Biopython code that builds the backbone (N, CA, C, O; Angstrom):
import numpy as np
from Bio.PDB.StructureBuilder import StructureBuilder

atoms = [
    (1, "UNK", "N", (72.516, -47.365, 243.300)),
    (1, "UNK", "CA", (72.875, -48.894, 243.393)),
    (1, "UNK", "C", (74.519, -48.662, 242.828)),
    (1, "UNK", "O", (74.864, -48.292, 241.706)),
    (2, "UNK", "N", (75.228, -48.948, 243.793)),
    (2, "UNK", "CA", (76.806, -48.991, 243.297)),
    (2, "UNK", "C", (77.009, -50.218, 242.477)),
    (2, "UNK", "O", (76.309, -51.222, 242.604)),
    (3, "UNK", "N", (77.993, -50.100, 241.629)),
    (3, "UNK", "CA", (78.118, -50.974, 240.575)),
    (3, "UNK", "C", (79.350, -51.746, 241.064)),
    (3, "UNK", "O", (80.279, -51.124, 241.580)),
    (4, "UNK", "N", (79.397, -53.178, 240.912)),
    (4, "UNK", "CA", (80.587, -54.033, 241.224)),
    (4, "UNK", "C", (81.565, -54.064, 240.008)),
    (4, "UNK", "O", (81.195, -53.485, 238.986)),
    (5, "UNK", "N", (82.542, -54.563, 240.020)),
    (5, "UNK", "CA", (83.658, -54.653, 239.031)),
    (5, "UNK", "C", (83.182, -55.303, 237.706)),
    (5, "UNK", "O", (83.478, -54.893, 236.584)),
    (6, "UNK", "N", (82.452, -56.305, 237.973)),
    (6, "UNK", "CA", (81.897, -57.062, 236.781)),
    (6, "UNK", "C", (80.815, -56.324, 236.138)),
    (6, "UNK", "O", (80.719, -56.375, 234.912)),
    (7, "UNK", "N", (79.957, -55.615, 236.860)),
    (7, "UNK", "CA", (79.064, -54.834, 236.061)),
    (7, "UNK", "C", (79.627, -53.632, 235.367)),
    (7, "UNK", "O", (79.230, -53.203, 234.283)),
    (8, "UNK", "N", (80.705, -53.072, 236.185)),
    (8, "UNK", "CA", (81.296, -51.819, 235.545)),
    (8, "UNK", "C", (81.958, -52.257, 234.223)),
    (8, "UNK", "O", (81.938, -51.478, 233.270)),
    (9, "UNK", "N", (82.547, -53.472, 234.117)),
    (9, "UNK", "CA", (83.323, -53.952, 232.954)),
    (9, "UNK", "C", (82.398, -54.291, 231.954)),
    (9, "UNK", "O", (82.705, -54.086, 230.780)),
    (10, "UNK", "N", (81.158, -54.848, 232.285)),
    (10, "UNK", "CA", (80.068, -55.128, 231.165)),
    (10, "UNK", "C", (79.611, -53.820, 230.560)),
    (10, "UNK", "O", (79.498, -53.693, 229.341)),
    (11, "UNK", "N", (79.339, -52.811, 231.450)),
    (11, "UNK", "CA", (79.024, -51.540, 231.022)),
    (11, "UNK", "C", (80.023, -50.759, 230.086)),
    (11, "UNK", "O", (79.604, -50.047, 229.174)),
    (12, "UNK", "N", (81.443, -50.936, 230.370)),
    (12, "UNK", "CA", (82.336, -50.220, 229.623)),
    (12, "UNK", "C", (82.434, -51.010, 228.315)),
    (12, "UNK", "O", (82.898, -50.341, 227.392)),
    (13, "UNK", "N", (82.143, -52.137, 228.046)),
    (13, "UNK", "CA", (82.011, -53.021, 226.787)),
    (13, "UNK", "C", (80.909, -52.464, 226.105)),
    (13, "UNK", "O", (81.014, -52.130, 224.925)),
    (14, "UNK", "N", (79.700, -52.315, 226.841)),
    (14, "UNK", "CA", (78.407, -51.797, 225.984)),
    (14, "UNK", "C", (78.650, -50.431, 225.544)),
    (14, "UNK", "O", (78.152, -50.040, 224.489)),
    (15, "UNK", "N", (79.415, -49.629, 226.306)),
    (15, "UNK", "CA", (79.667, -48.158, 225.991)),
    (15, "UNK", "C", (80.612, -47.865, 224.881)),
    (15, "UNK", "O", (80.665, -46.761, 224.339)),
    (16, "UNK", "N", (81.404, -48.944, 224.534)),
    (16, "UNK", "CA", (82.575, -48.508, 223.618)),
    (16, "UNK", "C", (82.116, -48.192, 222.210)),
    (16, "UNK", "O", (82.895, -47.499, 221.556)),
    (17, "UNK", "N", (81.084, -48.542, 221.673)),
    (17, "UNK", "CA", (80.698, -48.070, 220.291)),
    (17, "UNK", "C", (79.823, -46.837, 220.590)),
    (17, "UNK", "O", (79.402, -46.379, 219.527)),
    (18, "UNK", "N", (79.451, -46.223, 221.532)),
    (18, "UNK", "CA", (78.652, -45.146, 221.767)),
    (18, "UNK", "C", (79.289, -43.841, 221.435)),
    (18, "UNK", "O", (80.496, -43.826, 221.675)),
    (19, "UNK", "N", (78.844, -42.856, 220.996)),
    (19, "UNK", "CA", (79.173, -41.565, 220.623)),
    (19, "UNK", "C", (78.650, -40.574, 221.852)),
    (19, "UNK", "O", (77.585, -40.881, 222.386)),
    (20, "UNK", "N", (79.310, -39.480, 222.286)),
    (20, "UNK", "CA", (78.847, -38.703, 223.196)),
    (20, "UNK", "C", (77.583, -38.159, 222.900)),
    (20, "UNK", "O", (77.393, -37.724, 221.765)),
    (21, "UNK", "N", (76.667, -38.116, 223.766)),
    (21, "UNK", "CA", (75.315, -37.499, 223.620)),
    (21, "UNK", "C", (75.218, -36.210, 224.104)),
    (21, "UNK", "O", (74.546, -35.380, 223.491)),
    (22, "UNK", "N", (75.946, -35.861, 225.380)),
    (22, "UNK", "CA", (75.746, -34.722, 226.035)),
    (22, "UNK", "C", (77.250, -34.001, 226.069)),
    (22, "UNK", "O", (78.271, -34.577, 226.445)),
    (23, "UNK", "N", (77.187, -32.787, 225.654)),
    (23, "UNK", "CA", (78.603, -32.072, 225.877)),
    (23, "UNK", "C", (78.567, -31.027, 226.976)),
    (23, "UNK", "O", (77.711, -30.142, 227.000)),
    (24, "UNK", "N", (79.412, -31.141, 227.777)),
    (24, "UNK", "CA", (79.599, -30.219, 228.877)),
    (24, "UNK", "C", (80.495, -29.046, 228.373)),
    (24, "UNK", "O", (81.647, -29.380, 228.096)),
    (25, "UNK", "N", (80.189, -27.796, 228.213)),
    (25, "UNK", "CA", (81.059, -26.907, 227.884)),
    (25, "UNK", "C", (81.967, -26.126, 228.899)),
    (25, "UNK", "O", (82.323, -26.694, 229.932)),
    (26, "UNK", "N", (82.370, -24.764, 228.613)),
    (26, "UNK", "CA", (83.343, -24.038, 229.545)),
    (26, "UNK", "C", (82.314, -23.501, 230.629)),
    (26, "UNK", "O", (82.809, -23.112, 231.687)),
    (27, "UNK", "N", (81.025, -23.441, 230.489)),
    (27, "UNK", "CA", (80.168, -22.863, 231.462)),
    (27, "UNK", "C", (79.869, -23.923, 232.739)),
    (27, "UNK", "O", (79.326, -23.608, 233.799)),
    (28, "UNK", "N", (80.326, -25.164, 232.393)),
    (28, "UNK", "CA", (80.201, -26.137, 233.472)),
    (28, "UNK", "C", (78.887, -26.675, 233.640)),
    (28, "UNK", "O", (78.200, -26.861, 232.636)),
    (29, "UNK", "N", (78.486, -26.925, 234.674)),
    (29, "UNK", "CA", (77.116, -27.667, 234.964)),
    (29, "UNK", "C", (75.919, -26.700, 235.211)),
    (29, "UNK", "O", (75.658, -26.122, 236.267)),
    (30, "UNK", "N", (75.253, -26.640, 234.050)),
    (30, "UNK", "CA", (74.131, -25.611, 234.134)),
    (30, "UNK", "C", (72.807, -26.575, 234.317)),
    (30, "UNK", "O", (72.859, -27.802, 234.394)),
    (31, "UNK", "N", (71.627, -25.786, 234.369)),
    (31, "UNK", "CA", (70.380, -26.394, 234.549)),
    (31, "UNK", "C", (70.006, -26.970, 233.272)),
    (31, "UNK", "O", (69.325, -27.993, 233.204)),
    (32, "UNK", "N", (70.435, -26.338, 232.256)),
    (32, "UNK", "CA", (70.165, -26.929, 231.012)),
    (32, "UNK", "C", (70.812, -28.140, 230.632)),
    (32, "UNK", "O", (70.115, -28.932, 229.999)),
    (33, "UNK", "N", (72.084, -28.484, 230.899)),
    (33, "UNK", "CA", (72.950, -29.547, 230.846)),
    (33, "UNK", "C", (72.237, -30.683, 231.627)),
    (33, "UNK", "O", (72.197, -31.839, 231.207)),
    (34, "UNK", "N", (71.643, -30.249, 232.865)),
    (34, "UNK", "CA", (71.193, -31.284, 233.697)),
    (34, "UNK", "C", (69.938, -31.748, 233.103)),
    (34, "UNK", "O", (69.773, -32.967, 233.062)),
    (35, "UNK", "N", (69.059, -31.012, 232.654)),
    (35, "UNK", "CA", (67.696, -31.453, 231.924)),
    (35, "UNK", "C", (68.020, -32.279, 230.766)),
    (35, "UNK", "O", (67.414, -33.320, 230.512)),
    (36, "UNK", "N", (68.941, -31.831, 230.092)),
    (36, "UNK", "CA", (69.298, -32.862, 228.877)),
    (36, "UNK", "C", (69.851, -34.163, 229.282)),
    (36, "UNK", "O", (69.461, -35.216, 228.777)),
    (37, "UNK", "N", (70.708, -34.102, 230.141)),
    (37, "UNK", "CA", (71.278, -35.410, 230.693)),
    (37, "UNK", "C", (70.301, -36.281, 231.223)),
    (37, "UNK", "O", (70.239, -37.471, 230.914)),
    (38, "UNK", "N", (69.365, -35.597, 232.190)),
    (38, "UNK", "CA", (68.456, -36.438, 232.618)),
    (38, "UNK", "C", (67.466, -37.059, 231.700)),
    (38, "UNK", "O", (67.130, -38.230, 231.877)),
    (39, "UNK", "N", (66.982, -36.349, 230.734)),
    (39, "UNK", "CA", (66.213, -36.965, 229.517)),
    (39, "UNK", "C", (66.901, -37.938, 228.636)),
    (39, "UNK", "O", (66.302, -38.806, 228.002)),
    (40, "UNK", "N", (68.312, -37.741, 228.621)),
    (40, "UNK", "CA", (68.969, -38.727, 227.799)),
    (40, "UNK", "C", (69.141, -39.881, 228.429)),
    (40, "UNK", "O", (69.100, -40.922, 227.775)),
    (41, "UNK", "N", (69.378, -39.904, 229.891)),
    (41, "UNK", "CA", (69.518, -41.072, 230.651)),
    (41, "UNK", "C", (68.260, -41.696, 230.742)),
    (41, "UNK", "O", (68.334, -42.921, 230.845)),
    (42, "UNK", "N", (67.126, -41.219, 230.734)),
    (42, "UNK", "CA", (65.837, -41.795, 230.693)),
    (42, "UNK", "C", (65.638, -42.491, 229.400)),
    (42, "UNK", "O", (65.032, -43.561, 229.442)),
    (43, "UNK", "N", (66.060, -42.040, 228.245)),
    (43, "UNK", "CA", (65.788, -42.664, 227.136)),
    (43, "UNK", "C", (67.016, -43.907, 226.779)),
    (43, "UNK", "O", (66.736, -45.033, 226.366)),
    (44, "UNK", "N", (68.281, -43.444, 227.022)),
    (44, "UNK", "CA", (69.260, -44.534, 226.582)),
    (44, "UNK", "C", (69.747, -45.255, 227.728)),
    (44, "UNK", "O", (70.316, -46.322, 227.493)),
    (45, "UNK", "N", (69.629, -44.866, 228.967)),
    (45, "UNK", "CA", (70.184, -45.572, 230.310)),
    (45, "UNK", "C", (71.792, -45.369, 230.280)),
    (45, "UNK", "O", (72.317, -44.794, 231.233)),
    (46, "UNK", "N", (72.509, -45.794, 229.295)),
    (46, "UNK", "CA", (73.956, -45.699, 229.251)),
    (46, "UNK", "C", (74.441, -44.515, 228.244)),
    (46, "UNK", "O", (74.026, -44.427, 227.089)),
    (47, "UNK", "N", (75.170, -43.811, 228.706)),
    (47, "UNK", "CA", (75.612, -42.700, 227.747)),
    (47, "UNK", "C", (76.891, -42.093, 227.914)),
    (47, "UNK", "O", (77.372, -42.070, 229.047)),
    (48, "UNK", "N", (77.572, -41.552, 226.862)),
    (48, "UNK", "CA", (78.858, -40.784, 227.119)),
    (48, "UNK", "C", (78.700, -39.267, 227.085)),
    (48, "UNK", "O", (77.997, -38.716, 226.238)),
    (49, "UNK", "N", (79.369, -38.611, 228.022)),
    (49, "UNK", "CA", (79.285, -37.144, 228.081)),
    (49, "UNK", "C", (80.612, -36.730, 227.768)),
    (49, "UNK", "O", (81.560, -37.424, 228.137)),
    (50, "UNK", "N", (80.795, -35.615, 227.089)),
    (50, "UNK", "CA", (81.980, -35.147, 226.818)),
    (50, "UNK", "C", (82.243, -33.897, 227.682)),
    (50, "UNK", "O", (81.426, -32.977, 227.641)),
    (51, "UNK", "N", (83.265, -33.820, 228.409)),
    (51, "UNK", "CA", (83.555, -32.924, 229.546)),
    (51, "UNK", "C", (84.845, -32.142, 228.959)),
    (51, "UNK", "O", (85.911, -32.688, 228.675)),
    (52, "UNK", "N", (84.518, -30.590, 228.812)),
    (52, "UNK", "CA", (85.723, -29.774, 228.038)),
    (52, "UNK", "C", (86.184, -29.043, 229.164)),
    (52, "UNK", "O", (87.243, -28.455, 228.940)),
    (53, "UNK", "N", (85.661, -28.878, 230.447)),
    (53, "UNK", "CA", (86.197, -28.028, 231.204)),
    (53, "UNK", "C", (87.160, -28.498, 232.218)),
    (53, "UNK", "O", (86.852, -29.164, 233.206)),
    (54, "UNK", "N", (88.592, -28.024, 231.842)),
    (54, "UNK", "CA", (89.797, -27.915, 232.706)),
    (54, "UNK", "C", (90.247, -29.194, 233.194)),
    (54, "UNK", "O", (89.973, -30.239, 232.604)),
    (55, "UNK", "N", (90.941, -29.145, 234.272)),
    (55, "UNK", "CA", (91.591, -30.302, 234.925)),
    (55, "UNK", "C", (90.818, -31.094, 235.692)),
    (55, "UNK", "O", (91.239, -32.209, 235.999)),
    (56, "UNK", "N", (89.409, -30.596, 236.179)),
    (56, "UNK", "CA", (88.860, -31.116, 237.160)),
    (56, "UNK", "C", (87.669, -32.061, 236.390)),
    (56, "UNK", "O", (86.490, -32.057, 236.744)),
    (57, "UNK", "N", (88.128, -32.746, 235.439)),
    (57, "UNK", "CA", (87.049, -33.517, 234.673)),
    (57, "UNK", "C", (86.487, -34.553, 235.414)),
    (57, "UNK", "O", (85.287, -34.783, 235.265)),
    (58, "UNK", "N", (87.238, -35.303, 236.286)),
    (58, "UNK", "CA", (86.746, -36.553, 236.975)),
    (58, "UNK", "C", (85.894, -36.136, 238.190)),
    (58, "UNK", "O", (85.109, -36.932, 238.705)),
    (59, "UNK", "N", (86.060, -34.862, 238.646)),
    (59, "UNK", "CA", (85.430, -34.351, 239.684)),
    (59, "UNK", "C", (84.015, -33.915, 239.038)),
    (59, "UNK", "O", (83.006, -34.241, 239.664)),
    (60, "UNK", "N", (83.877, -33.227, 237.875)),
    (60, "UNK", "CA", (82.723, -32.690, 237.304)),
    (60, "UNK", "C", (81.979, -33.895, 236.871)),
    (60, "UNK", "O", (80.760, -33.933, 237.041)),
    (61, "UNK", "N", (82.662, -34.958, 236.284)),
    (61, "UNK", "CA", (81.689, -36.080, 235.850)),
    (61, "UNK", "C", (81.119, -36.761, 237.016)),
    (61, "UNK", "O", (79.977, -37.211, 236.917)),
    (62, "UNK", "N", (81.809, -36.898, 238.164)),
    (62, "UNK", "CA", (81.092, -37.381, 239.495)),
    (62, "UNK", "C", (80.010, -36.434, 239.882)),
    (62, "UNK", "O", (78.984, -36.892, 240.386)),
    (63, "UNK", "N", (80.143, -35.216, 239.701)),
    (63, "UNK", "CA", (79.223, -34.242, 240.097)),
    (63, "UNK", "C", (77.891, -34.416, 239.347)),
    (63, "UNK", "O", (76.771, -34.498, 239.850)),
    (64, "UNK", "N", (78.218, -34.455, 238.087)),
    (64, "UNK", "CA", (77.076, -34.767, 237.105)),
    (64, "UNK", "C", (76.218, -36.006, 237.517)),
    (64, "UNK", "O", (74.990, -35.998, 237.611)),
    (65, "UNK", "N", (77.048, -37.083, 237.750)),
    (65, "UNK", "CA", (76.375, -38.395, 238.038)),
    (65, "UNK", "C", (75.502, -38.225, 239.366)),
    (65, "UNK", "O", (74.348, -38.650, 239.431)),
    (66, "UNK", "N", (76.043, -37.673, 240.255)),
    (66, "UNK", "CA", (75.384, -37.327, 241.530)),
    (66, "UNK", "C", (74.107, -36.655, 241.407)),
    (66, "UNK", "O", (73.114, -37.024, 242.035)),
    (67, "UNK", "N", (74.116, -35.526, 240.488)),
    (67, "UNK", "CA", (73.138, -34.441, 240.426)),
    (67, "UNK", "C", (71.869, -35.225, 239.595)),
    (67, "UNK", "O", (70.728, -34.777, 239.714)),
    (68, "UNK", "N", (72.106, -36.287, 238.842)),
    (68, "UNK", "CA", (71.011, -36.935, 238.077)),
    (68, "UNK", "C", (70.757, -38.388, 238.727)),
    (68, "UNK", "O", (69.968, -39.168, 238.195)),
    (69, "UNK", "N", (71.298, -38.638, 239.628)),
    (69, "UNK", "CA", (71.341, -40.127, 240.370)),
    (69, "UNK", "C", (71.762, -41.179, 239.382)),
    (69, "UNK", "O", (71.047, -42.146, 239.121)),
    (70, "UNK", "N", (72.893, -40.975, 238.862)),
    (70, "UNK", "CA", (73.488, -41.978, 237.955)),
    (70, "UNK", "C", (74.621, -42.542, 238.430)),
    (70, "UNK", "O", (75.117, -42.008, 239.422)),
    (71, "UNK", "N", (75.172, -43.526, 237.948)),
    (71, "UNK", "CA", (76.480, -44.155, 238.356)),
    (71, "UNK", "C", (77.692, -43.698, 237.484)),
    (71, "UNK", "O", (77.488, -43.736, 236.271)),
    (72, "UNK", "N", (78.800, -43.313, 237.860)),
    (72, "UNK", "CA", (79.915, -43.022, 236.990)),
    (72, "UNK", "C", (80.554, -44.390, 236.704)),
    (72, "UNK", "O", (81.067, -45.078, 237.586)),
    (73, "UNK", "N", (80.485, -44.752, 235.345)),
    (73, "UNK", "CA", (81.200, -45.909, 235.105)),
    (73, "UNK", "C", (82.783, -45.875, 234.881)),
    (73, "UNK", "O", (83.615, -46.678, 235.303)),
    (74, "UNK", "N", (82.952, -44.861, 234.192)),
    (74, "UNK", "CA", (84.505, -44.566, 233.961)),
    (74, "UNK", "C", (84.685, -43.172, 233.321)),
    (74, "UNK", "O", (83.783, -42.591, 232.717)),
    (75, "UNK", "N", (85.836, -42.724, 233.492)),
    (75, "UNK", "CA", (86.248, -41.437, 232.828)),
    (75, "UNK", "C", (87.617, -41.690, 231.990)),
    (75, "UNK", "O", (88.620, -42.017, 232.624)),
    (76, "UNK", "N", (87.674, -41.565, 230.769)),
    (76, "UNK", "CA", (88.837, -41.680, 229.948)),
    (76, "UNK", "C", (88.972, -40.458, 229.207)),
    (76, "UNK", "O", (88.175, -40.166, 228.315)),
    (77, "UNK", "N", (89.979, -39.702, 229.544)),
    (77, "UNK", "CA", (90.215, -38.431, 228.900)),
    (77, "UNK", "C", (89.198, -37.383, 229.175)),
    (77, "UNK", "O", (88.991, -36.928, 230.300)),
    (78, "UNK", "N", (88.531, -36.997, 228.025)),
    (78, "UNK", "CA", (87.512, -36.101, 228.319)),
    (78, "UNK", "C", (86.060, -36.727, 228.100)),
    (78, "UNK", "O", (85.042, -36.060, 227.915)),
    (79, "UNK", "N", (86.118, -37.840, 228.141)),
    (79, "UNK", "CA", (84.778, -38.765, 227.982)),
    (79, "UNK", "C", (84.452, -39.428, 229.341)),
    (79, "UNK", "O", (85.318, -39.976, 230.024)),
    (80, "UNK", "N", (83.310, -39.355, 229.647)),
    (80, "UNK", "CA", (82.819, -39.875, 231.010)),
    (80, "UNK", "C", (81.490, -40.712, 230.472)),
    (80, "UNK", "O", (80.595, -40.319, 229.724)),
    (81, "UNK", "N", (81.649, -41.853, 231.037)),
    (81, "UNK", "CA", (80.431, -42.870, 230.760)),
    (81, "UNK", "C", (79.454, -42.936, 232.053)),
    (81, "UNK", "O", (79.897, -43.292, 233.145)),
    (82, "UNK", "N", (78.262, -42.616, 231.885)),
    (82, "UNK", "CA", (77.156, -42.604, 232.946)),
    (82, "UNK", "C", (76.175, -43.589, 232.673)),
    (82, "UNK", "O", (75.790, -43.830, 231.529)),
    (83, "UNK", "N", (75.694, -44.252, 233.840)),
    (83, "UNK", "CA", (74.685, -45.224, 233.644)),
    (83, "UNK", "C", (73.568, -45.197, 234.751)),
    (83, "UNK", "O", (73.848, -45.280, 235.947)),
    (84, "UNK", "N", (72.355, -45.081, 234.302)),
    (84, "UNK", "CA", (71.179, -45.067, 235.228)),
    (84, "UNK", "C", (70.159, -46.034, 234.816)),
    (84, "UNK", "O", (69.500, -45.745, 233.817)),
    (85, "UNK", "N", (69.901, -47.242, 235.481)),
    (85, "UNK", "CA", (68.933, -48.172, 234.968)),
    (85, "UNK", "C", (67.539, -47.843, 235.258)),
    (85, "UNK", "O", (67.136, -47.462, 236.358)),
    (86, "UNK", "N", (66.803, -48.015, 234.183)),
    (86, "UNK", "CA", (65.271, -47.736, 234.385)),
    (86, "UNK", "C", (64.713, -48.830, 235.328)),
    (86, "UNK", "O", (65.198, -49.957, 235.424)),
    (87, "UNK", "N", (63.634, -48.371, 236.019)),
    (87, "UNK", "CA", (63.020, -49.437, 236.967)),
    (87, "UNK", "C", (62.283, -50.512, 236.411)),
    (87, "UNK", "O", (62.114, -51.622, 236.916)),
    (88, "UNK", "N", (61.743, -49.971, 235.026)),
    (88, "UNK", "CA", (60.870, -51.100, 234.213)),
    (88, "UNK", "C", (61.402, -50.905, 232.881)),
    (88, "UNK", "O", (61.849, -49.835, 232.468)),
    (89, "UNK", "N", (61.333, -51.996, 232.222)),
    (89, "UNK", "CA", (61.790, -52.318, 230.637)),
    (89, "UNK", "C", (63.319, -51.872, 230.612)),
    (89, "UNK", "O", (63.544, -51.072, 229.704)),
    (90, "UNK", "N", (64.255, -52.150, 231.277)),
    (90, "UNK", "CA", (65.429, -51.793, 231.148)),
    (90, "UNK", "C", (66.121, -52.622, 229.990)),
    (90, "UNK", "O", (65.888, -53.822, 229.845)),
    (91, "UNK", "N", (66.976, -51.924, 229.186)),
    (91, "UNK", "CA", (67.724, -52.673, 228.191)),
    (91, "UNK", "C", (68.707, -53.522, 228.635)),
    (91, "UNK", "O", (69.049, -54.455, 227.909)),
    (92, "UNK", "N", (69.281, -53.333, 229.840)),
    (92, "UNK", "CA", (70.492, -53.972, 230.199)),
    (92, "UNK", "C", (70.241, -54.962, 231.420)),
    (92, "UNK", "O", (69.498, -54.574, 232.321)),
    (93, "UNK", "N", (70.780, -56.128, 231.486)),
    (93, "UNK", "CA", (70.572, -57.113, 232.433)),
    (93, "UNK", "C", (72.162, -57.354, 232.944)),
    (93, "UNK", "O", (73.032, -58.025, 232.390)),
    (94, "UNK", "N", (72.231, -56.641, 234.085)),
    (94, "UNK", "CA", (73.751, -56.635, 234.653)),
    (94, "UNK", "C", (74.219, -57.895, 235.192)),
    (94, "UNK", "O", (73.462, -58.543, 235.916)),
    (95, "UNK", "N", (75.360, -58.308, 234.928)),
    (95, "UNK", "CA", (75.728, -59.450, 235.719)),
    (95, "UNK", "C", (75.770, -59.340, 237.157)),
    (95, "UNK", "O", (75.652, -58.208, 237.625)),
    (96, "UNK", "N", (75.932, -60.411, 238.016)),
    (96, "UNK", "CA", (75.895, -60.366, 239.507)),
    (96, "UNK", "C", (77.263, -60.091, 239.894)),
    (96, "UNK", "O", (77.561, -59.993, 241.084)),
]
sb = StructureBuilder()
sb.init_structure("model")
sb.init_model(0)
sb.init_chain("A")
sb.init_seg("    ")
for serial, (resi, resn, name, xyz) in enumerate(atoms, 1):
    if name == "N":
        sb.init_residue(resn, " ", resi, " ")
    sb.init_atom(name, np.array(xyz, "f"), 0.0, 1.0, " ", f" {name:<3s}", serial, name[0])
structure = sb.get_structure()
């Protein structure tokens, strides 16, 4: 589900106070990182990921989002914000 600008802005505000939950190291995207990211998204829905790998941070963040079926909300510096809404019992009611 692609996010529109209002939804993206809402999620940026919600993510402001969050700390990074998943750290992507120099090894890049591994099976362990994907498992951890998937379980964290299932639990939190919205989370920050610290991407430490080189100049292609935005591309790696998008690759992570695609691999786990999430939406990339934003990338600022080394921090990426990902969102994947639960089918039931979602914490977030997104604006239209």
